[in-house]
N, C-alpha and C positions, 0 to 999 in steps of 0.2 A: 605631398597627400595636400595637405591641409588648401594648396592653392585647389587642388583639383575638386576638394569637396564644395568650395568656395565658389565654382564657376560653374561645377554643376547644379547648387543653389540657385545660381544669376537664371542660369539656364531655365530652370523649374520657375521661378518669378515673372522671366518674361513669358512663356508658355502660360501661365496664370492671368497676366495683363491683358495679352490678347485673344483667350478665353471671355474675360470678361468686355473686351472692346466688342468681339463678335455679339455675346449677346446682349448687349445696351441697344447696337446697331438692330438686334432683328427686333428687339422691344418697340424702337423708333419703326419701324417698317409697320410691323402690325399694328399700333396704332394709327398710321399714317392713312393704312388701307381701310383699317375698320371704320373709318370718320368719313369714308368716300360715299357711303350709301345714301346717309341721310342728306350730305351734302349734294347728290345727284336727285334725290326725290326733292329738296328745296329747288332748287334748279329749275326742274321741270315745272313744278306748281306754279313757280311765281310767272313761269312765259305761259300758264294755262295751256299747258301741251299733254296731250294723253299718249299712254307709252304706245296705244297703236300707233300715232301721230311719230313720235319718237324713231318707233322702230325702224317706219319708212325711210326717217331721215338717215339714219346710221348705218341700216342691215344689220340691226342687231334686233332678235326676237323678242315680243313682249314680254314671254315668261320670263326669259335671261335679265332684261333690263328691271323686273320685279324683283326678282334675284338680289342683281344688286344694290338695289334701295333698298331692301329688307338687311342687307348686310349678312344673307345665305350664301352671296359666294363673291369671291374677290375679284376686282376687274382686271382682264389682261391689259395689256402694249396694244394687241390690234383693235382692242373696246376703248380704251382710253381718249386715241385720237377723235373718232368719229364723234365722242358724247362732248367735248372741249368745242367741236367746230360747231356741233349743231347747238350749244348752249352760247356761244359765242363768247368763252373765255379761253384764256391760256391753262394750258396743262397743269401748271404749279398752281395756279388759281383755282384749281378744279381738286385737285386731291391738297393744297393749303400745305404742302411740306416745308419742312424747315428749313430754312437757308445755309448753305454751306460752300465751301468755296471761294472763293473770291470775292469779298463783300463789296467791292465798287462794281460788279458786275450782278449779282442775286442771285449767281447760278444755282439751280436746285435739281437735284439729282431725285429722280421720281422711282421710286422702285412699283413693281406689277408684282399680281398676282405668281406671275408663271417666272420668275428670277430673274424675268430681263428688269435693264435701268434706262430711263429716258433723261435725258438733260436738256429741256429747250436751249435753245440760242436766240429766242427771238423774245421780247418782252411784248407785246401789243395783241391782243387779238384782231381778226379779220387779217385778211393779204396773205401774204406766200408765207409760212411759218418754217422756222427751221429746227431739225432736232439730231442730237447725238442717241444715238440706239448703242447700249452692248445686253448682245445677247448670249446667256450660258451652252456651253458646250450641248447640244442635241444628239439626237438619234435618228441615223440614218434612215431607218424606215418607218419615221414616224408618218403619221396617217395626217396629212396637212387638212387645215378647216378654213377652206375660201371664204373671203370677205370681198362685198362692195360697195361702195359707198361714194356720193360725188366727190369728185377732186382730180386734180393730176400729181401723181409723185415723179420725184427727180430723185435718185439713190446713188450713193458713192460709197465704195465698202472702202474704210481705212486700215481693217486688219484682220486676218481670219479668213473664213469663206462663207459668204452668203448662199443661203438656198434662197433662191426666186421662183413660187409654183406662180404661172401668170396664165391663167384658162387653160390652154393643155399643154404647156411649153412648163417644164420642171430643168428650173437654170442652177448654175453655180456659179457664183460671180466671186472672183477673187479680188485680193487688194488690189487699187488702183482703177477697177474695173465701175461701170456706171450703166446704170439700166433707167429710164424714163418709159411712164405708162398713164393711162387713162383708168382711173382707179376705181371706174362703174366696171373694168373689166375684173370676173373674179381673179383673186389674189391671196400670195398667205408668204409671210417670211418666216424664217428657223436657221438656228444654227447646224452644223453638221458635228458627227462624233470626234469630229478632228478636232474640234475645241470651239472657244466663245468666236463672238466675230462683233467688229464694230464698224459700225456705218453711221453715215452722215444721210439726211432725207431733206428735202425740201419739199413739203405740201401745199398747195393752192387749190383754191374754189375751181368748180370746171371755167376752163376757160384761161387760166393763169397757170401760166408754163414758167420754167427757167429760161433764162435768157442767157445764153452762153456764148461769149464773143473769143471766138477761135483769131490767134494771128498766125498769119500762113509768111513761109519763106517765099 
C-alpha cells in the first residue's frame, strides 16, 4: 500500500511539474506576442512608411495594421509573413523570440495568436525563405480568410492533412504532397478536424521559385 501511495504522489508531482511548464510557456508566448506591436510600429516609422502604403504591400488592411501596432490584436501566422517581408527582416527578428533548440542553429520557434507555431529555417532577410509550420487541429467548416501578397510559395506536407484554399480551389494535401503557387492568388492555409498539420514552406519574392531537380530513371 505504501508503495502505491508513493507512486500516486510521484504522478501528482509530475502533473504539477507539467502544469507549471505549460503556465511558463504560456507566459513566454504572451510576452513575445505583446511585444510585437511596438516593434511593428518602430519598423514602419523607421522606414517612413504609412499604414496605407504598408497595407498595399502586405494585403493586410490599414485598420488591422493599426490594431496590431497598438497591441489591440495579436498577429496570426498569415500576417507575420508578409510583415517580415515588407520590413526586410526575418521572422524571429520581427518577434524577437527567445532562442531555443540546438544552440548551434539558434532555431527560434515563433508562436502566433491562432495557436500556430513557425520555425524559421533560414537566417537572412531577402531571397527565398524556408519555414516549418505547425498548425493545431482546426474545424472542417471554418470559413477561410483568403489573403494575397507579392511572392511565390512552395509547400510540402510533413505530417497530417493541410487544407489549402487557392482561389476557387479547396484542396486537402496529405503527407508527402506538394503545392506551389503565385501568392498574388487569394489563398489560405488551415488544419482539419482530423488533427494538427506540419509542413515546410519556401517563400520567395515575385519571380523567385524553388528549383526542383528530379532524377529520371
